[in-house]
C-alpha positions as CSV (number, residue, x, y, z in Angstrom):
1,X,-22.9,0.0,-10.6
2,X,-26.1,0.8,-12.4
3,X,-27.4,2.0,-9.0
4,X,-24.7,4.3,-8.1
5,X,-25.0,8.1,-9.3
6,X,-21.8,8.4,-10.7
7,X,-22.6,5.7,-13.3
8,X,-26.0,6.8,-14.4
9,X,-25.1,8.2,-17.7
10,X,-22.8,5.2,-18.5
11,X,-24.2,2.8,-21.0
12,X,-24.2,-0.9,-20.0
13,X,-21.3,-1.9,-22.2
14,X,-19.3,1.4,-20.8
15,X,-20.1,0.1,-17.4
16,X,-19.0,-3.6,-18.4
17,X,-15.7,-2.0,-19.6
18,X,-15.1,-0.2,-16.4
19,X,-15.8,-3.4,-14.2
20,X,-13.4,-5.2,-16.6
21,X,-10.5,-3.0,-16.1
22,X,-11.3,-1.5,-12.7
23,X,-9.5,-2.1,-9.4
24,X,-12.0,-2.7,-6.5
25,X,-10.5,-1.8,-3.2
26,X,-11.8,-2.7,0.1
27,X,-11.1,-0.7,3.3
28,X,-11.6,-2.0,6.8
29,X,-13.1,0.5,9.6
30,X,-10.3,3.0,10.6
31,X,-8.1,2.2,7.5
32,X,-6.7,5.2,5.5
33,X,-7.9,5.2,1.9
34,X,-5.8,8.1,1.3
35,X,-2.9,9.5,3.3
36,X,-2.2,13.3,3.6
37,X,1.1,14.0,1.5
38,X,1.0,10.8,-0.4
39,X,1.5,11.1,-4.0
40,X,-0.7,8.7,-5.9
41,X,-2.5,9.6,-9.0
42,X,-5.8,8.0,-8.6
43,X,-9.3,8.8,-7.5
44,X,-12.2,6.7,-5.9
45,X,-15.8,6.1,-6.3
46,X,-17.4,5.1,-3.1
47,X,-19.5,2.1,-3.8
48,X,-20.3,1.1,-0.3
49,X,-19.6,2.0,3.3
50,X,-18.8,5.7,4.5
51,X,-15.6,7.6,4.8
52,X,-14.6,10.8,6.5
53,X,-12.1,13.6,5.3
54,X,-9.6,14.7,7.7
55,X,-7.1,17.4,7.9
56,X,-5.0,15.3,10.2
57,X,-5.3,11.6,10.7
58,X,-7.1,11.9,14.0
59,X,-9.0,15.4,13.7
60,X,-12.5,16.0,13.5
61,X,-13.7,15.2,10.1
62,X,-14.2,18.1,7.5
63,X,-16.5,16.0,5.4
64,X,-18.4,12.5,5.4
65,X,-18.2,10.6,2.1
66,X,-21.4,8.5,1.2
67,X,-21.9,5.8,-1.4
68,X,-22.0,7.2,-4.9
69,X,-19.4,10.0,-4.1
70,X,-16.0,10.4,-5.6
71,X,-12.8,11.9,-4.0
72,X,-9.2,12.2,-4.6
73,X,-9.7,13.8,-7.8
74,X,-7.6,16.8,-7.4
75,X,-4.5,14.5,-7.0
76,X,-5.7,12.6,-9.8
77,X,-5.8,15.8,-12.1
78,X,-2.8,17.5,-10.7
79,X,-0.3,14.7,-9.9
80,X,-0.1,16.6,-6.5
81,X,0.5,15.4,-3.0
82,X,-2.7,14.5,-1.1
83,X,-3.9,17.3,1.1
84,X,-6.1,15.4,3.5
85,X,-6.6,12.0,5.1
86,X,-9.6,9.9,3.9
87,X,-10.5,7.2,6.5
88,X,-12.9,4.4,6.3
89,X,-15.9,4.9,9.1
90,X,-17.0,1.3,8.3
91,X,-16.2,-1.4,5.9
92,X,-15.9,0.2,2.3
93,X,-15.8,-1.0,-1.2
94,X,-14.4,1.6,-3.5
95,X,-13.6,1.7,-7.5
96,X,-10.2,2.8,-7.8
97,X,-9.6,4.9,-11.1
98,X,-6.2,5.8,-12.3
99,X,-4.6,6.7,-15.5
100,X,-4.1,3.1,-16.7
101,X,-7.7,2.6,-16.4
102,X,-8.5,5.7,-18.0
103,X,-6.1,4.8,-21.3
104,X,-7.9,1.5,-21.4
105,X,-11.5,3.0,-21.6
106,X,-13.3,4.1,-24.7
107,X,-13.2,8.0,-25.3
108,X,-17.1,8.1,-24.7
109,X,-16.5,6.5,-21.0
110,X,-13.3,8.7,-20.3
111,X,-15.5,11.9,-21.2
112,X,-18.2,10.9,-19.0
113,X,-15.4,10.3,-16.0
114,X,-14.2,13.7,-16.6
115,X,-17.6,15.2,-16.8
116,X,-18.3,13.7,-13.2
117,X,-15.0,15.1,-12.1
118,X,-15.8,18.6,-13.3
119,X,-19.2,18.3,-11.8
120,X,-17.8,17.4,-8.2
121,X,-15.3,20.2,-8.7
122,X,-18.0,22.9,-9.5
123,X,-20.2,21.6,-6.5
124,X,-17.2,22.1,-4.2
125,X,-16.5,25.7,-5.3
126,X,-20.2,26.5,-4.9
127,X,-20.2,25.0,-1.4
128,X,-17.1,26.8,-0.5
129,X,-18.3,30.1,-1.8
130,X,-21.6,29.9,0.1
131,X,-19.5,29.6,3.4
132,X,-17.4,32.7,3.0
């Protein structure tokens, strides 16, 4: 975890706490990590592997997800149906973060997770605005 950008600002004890309560998810190549229209309230940190974001299951990817990146944060925050598919391009290891995990963490770790989500959403807005 210490080498993954998402966790750089976490202390060793916060990373240990995350590892203790976290759900690790393994996705095989071609497996859907997130299904469009599904209602689940989690987001993921890609630990290894690569994924693709697609509007339709078999459409061209609109984005590629690399190790260290987070995705699924909008559904996590809004409790809304998923707007895209996320498919594993290769064997992926992921950290699944849901409300149960968030509630089990110290306030400091929760704040750092929230900061990472805010940073990701801000980067997404900047990227979108540069295209229009």
